[in-house]
C-alpha positions in Angstrom: -16.5 -4.5 11.7 -14.6 -3.7 14.4 -11.7 -1.2 13.2 -8.7 -2.5 13.7 -6.0 0.8 14.4 -3.0 -0.1 15.6 -0.4 3.7 16.9 3.0 2.6 15.7 4.5 5.7 16.3 2.8 9.6 18.0 0.9 10.5 14.9 1.7 7.1 12.9 -1.7 4.8 12.5 -1.6 1.4 10.9 -4.8 0.2 9.9 -5.9 -3.7 9.0 -8.5 -3.7 6.6 -9.7 -6.9 4.9 -6.2 -8.4 3.8 -5.0 -5.0 3.5 -4.0 -2.0 5.7 -3.8 1.8 4.9 -1.5 4.4 6.9 -2.9 7.5 8.9 -0.6 10.1 9.4 -1.4 13.2 12.0 -0.6 16.6 12.6 -3.1 18.2 15.3 -6.1 18.7 13.5 -5.2 17.3 9.7 -3.9 14.0 8.5 -2.9 12.0 5.6 -4.4 9.2 4.2 -1.5 6.9 2.4 -3.5 4.2 0.2 -7.3 3.3 0.9 -8.0 -0.4 1.1 -10.5 -2.5 -1.2 -13.7 -0.5 -2.1 -15.6 -2.5 0.5 -13.6 -1.5 3.0 -14.9 1.9 2.9 -16.7 1.8 6.5 -14.1 0.6 7.9 -11.6 3.0 6.2 -13.8 5.9 7.2 -14.2 4.5 11.3 -10.3 4.5 10.9 -10.4 8.1 10.6 -12.8 8.9 12.9 -10.8 6.7 16.0 -7.8 8.6 15.5 -10.0 12.2 15.3 -9.9 13.2 11.8 -12.7 13.7 10.0 -12.5 13.3 6.3 -12.2 17.1 4.9 -9.5 17.3 7.1 -7.4 15.2 4.9 -5.0 17.2 3.2 -3.8 14.2 0.7 -4.6 10.7 -0.4 -1.2 9.6 -1.2 -1.3 6.1 -3.0 1.7 3.9 -3.0 0.7 2.0 -6.2 -2.8 1.9 -8.1 -4.1 -1.5 -7.3 -8.2 -1.9 -6.3 -7.3 -3.2 -2.8 -4.8 0.2 -2.4 -7.2 2.7 -4.7 -10.7 1.2 -3.3 -11.6 4.8 -2.0 -9.2 7.8 -3.2 -11.5 8.6 -6.2 -14.4 8.7 -3.6 -12.5 10.7 -0.6 -11.5 13.2 -4.1 -14.9 14.3 -5.0 -16.6 13.8 -2.5 -14.0 16.0 0.2 -11.9 17.2 -2.1 -9.0 15.7 -1.1 -5.9 15.7 -3.9 -4.7 12.0 -4.7 -1.0 11.7 -5.6 1.2 9.1 -6.5 4.5 9.0 -8.6 4.2 10.6 -12.2 4.6 6.7 -14.0 1.5 5.0 -12.2 -0.8 8.4 -12.7 -2.3 6.6 -16.0 -2.5 3.7 -13.8 -5.0 5.4 -11.5 -6.4 7.1 -14.5 -6.8 3.4 -15.7 -5.4 3.9 -19.1 -4.1 0.4 -18.5 -4.1 -1.9 -15.8 -1.3 -3.8 -14.2 -3.3 -6.0 -12.2 -3.6 -9.7 -11.7 -6.1 -11.7 -14.2 -8.4 -14.2 -14.0 -6.5 -16.4 -16.0 -3.5 -16.0 -13.0 -5.3 -16.8 -10.3 -7.3 -19.9 -11.9 -3.6 -21.4 -12.7 -2.3 -20.4 -9.3 -5.8 -22.1 -7.7 -4.4 -25.2 -6.3 -1.7 -22.9 -3.8 -2.9 -23.0 -0.6 -4.8 -19.8 0.4 -5.3 -18.2 -3.4 -9.3 -19.3 -4.0 -10.7 -18.3 -0.6 -8.4 -14.8 -1.2 -9.9 -14.9 -4.9 -13.4 -14.8 -3.5 -13.5 -12.5 -1.2 -11.2 -10.0 -3.3 -14.6 -10.2 -5.8 -16.4 -9.7 -3.2 -14.8 -6.4 -1.9 -14.6 -5.0 -5.3 -10.9 -6.8 -6.4 -12.2 -6.5 -10.0 -14.0 -3.2 -10.2 -13.6 -0.3 -12.5 -12.1 2.5 -10.7 -10.1 5.2 -12.6 -9.1 8.0 -10.3 -10.1 10.7 -12.6 -7.2 13.6 -11.7 -4.5 11.8 -9.8 -1.6 14.2 -9.1 2.0 13.0 -9.7 4.0 13.8 -6.3 5.6 17.9 -7.2 9.0 17.2 -6.5 11.8 15.0 -5.0 12.3 15.3 -1.0 9.8 15.6 2.0 5.9 16.5 0.8 4.5 19.2 2.5 1.5 16.8 4.3 1.2 15.9 7.4 3.8 13.2 8.5 6.6 15.1 6.0 6.7 11.5 3.4 9.9 10.9 1.2 8.4 8.8 -1.6 10.8 6.7 -2.9 10.5 4.8 -6.2 10.5 1.1 -6.4 9.1 -0.5 -9.1 8.5 -3.8 -10.3 4.8 -4.6 -8.1 3.5 -2.0 -10.6 6.0 0.4 -13.0 4.9 3.2 -10.9 5.5 2.3 -7.3 6.4 4.4 -3.7 7.2 3.5 -0.9 7.0 6.3 1.7 10.4 7.2 4.4 9.4 8.8 7.3 13.0 9.4 8.3 12.8 11.5 11.3 10.3 8.5 12.9 12.2 5.7 11.4 9.4 4.4 9.8 8.7 2.7 6.1 5.4 2.4 4.6 6.5 -0.4 2.4 3.0 -0.8 0.3 3.6 -4.3 -1.8 7.2 -3.0 -2.9 7.7 -5.4 0.7 5.0 -7.1 2.8 5.2 -8.8 6.2 2.2 -11.7 5.3 -0.8 -12.4 2.6 -4.0 -14.6 2.4 -2.1 -16.6 -0.3 1.3 -16.9 1.3 3.0 -19.7 3.9 5.2 -17.7 5.0 5.5 -15.0 8.1 7.6 -11.9 7.8 9.3 -9.7 5.3 8.7 -11.1 1.9 7.9 -10.6 -1.8 3.7 -10.8 -2.2 3.8 -14.3 -4.5 4.7 -14.0 -8.2 1.6 -13.5 -10.1 0.6 -10.1 -8.3 3.7 -8.4 -10.1 3.7 -6.8 -12.6 8.0 -6.9 -13.4 9.1 -9.7 -10.9 12.6 -9.0 -11.3 12.2 -5.5 -11.1 10.5 -5.9 -7.9 13.3 -8.3 -6.6 16.2 -5.1 -7.7 13.8 -2.6 -5.4 14.3 -4.5 -2.2 18.3 -3.3 -3.2 16.6 0.7 -2.6 14.8 -0.6 0.9 18.0 -1.9 1.9 19.7 1.4 2.1 16.3 3.4 3.5 17.5 3.9 7.3 14.0 2.8 9.3 13.2 0.1 12.0 9.4 0.4 11.9 7.8 -1.5 8.2 4.5 -0.4 7.6 3.2 -2.8 4.9 0.2 -3.4 2.6 0.0 -6.6 3.9 0.3 -8.6 6.9 1.3 -7.0 10.3 3.9 -4.0 11.6 7.4 -5.8 11.2 9.8 -4.1 14.0 13.7 -4.4 12.9 16.0 -2.5 10.5 14.8 -2.3 6.9 18.3 -3.4 5.9 17.6 -7.3 6.9 13.9 -7.3 6.1 15.3 -6.5 2.7 18.0 -8.8 2.8 15.7 -11.8 4.2 12.7 -11.0 1.5 15.0 -10.9 -1.3 16.5 -15.2 0.2 12.6 -15.9 -0.2 12.4 -14.7 -3.4 15.0 -16.0 -5.0 14.7 -19.6 -3.4 10.7 -19.0 -4.7 12.2 -18.6 -8.0 
């Protein structure tokens, strides 16, 4: 499978996996990886690192927006095989350890199976490890507020709702916002295109996910790198407002 790596700014790359994106931030020979795709995306993930000239051993950190399998898929592999520390929000640490699981359930998928795209998405998710048991044995909480001391110097911003510890990563110097699943620009189960929330069944607390759009609206960025869908170019505030309008219309 060809690796789809898109350079969006200097040292910032969006990679499209199978239905899920991840981001590589480079600084010389070192790099930060934000999210890791599904377990079945591992070959593509490693190829994307090679495509931008980074060895897995050169990764300074894996940063996780949230601990769903389509974002956490290779985090533990990178931690064990290459000694890469895995960081996430303190509220997401027990989720990453799989002390609990806030993820769409099979029953919810079946009840929504009549919706366009849901069953093909579900079949694919099963094939690439969407229901696999994937704990990270030793995830670490971010050490404190402000920029992280890793390539790209991303700033974690708590945006709960999709999961309790979901974060986005702001790169203020580059005007870039890595939005994870707090705001996406498309999904296999959605007919919408452009800034939006994922369908309701994917959120642990949908009302909090809608409220977190207020947080995104205040961030200064005009390049949005979502967990699903293409790069979105335009002010974060405008994208958040559009996503909110769609969400309120689809209640």
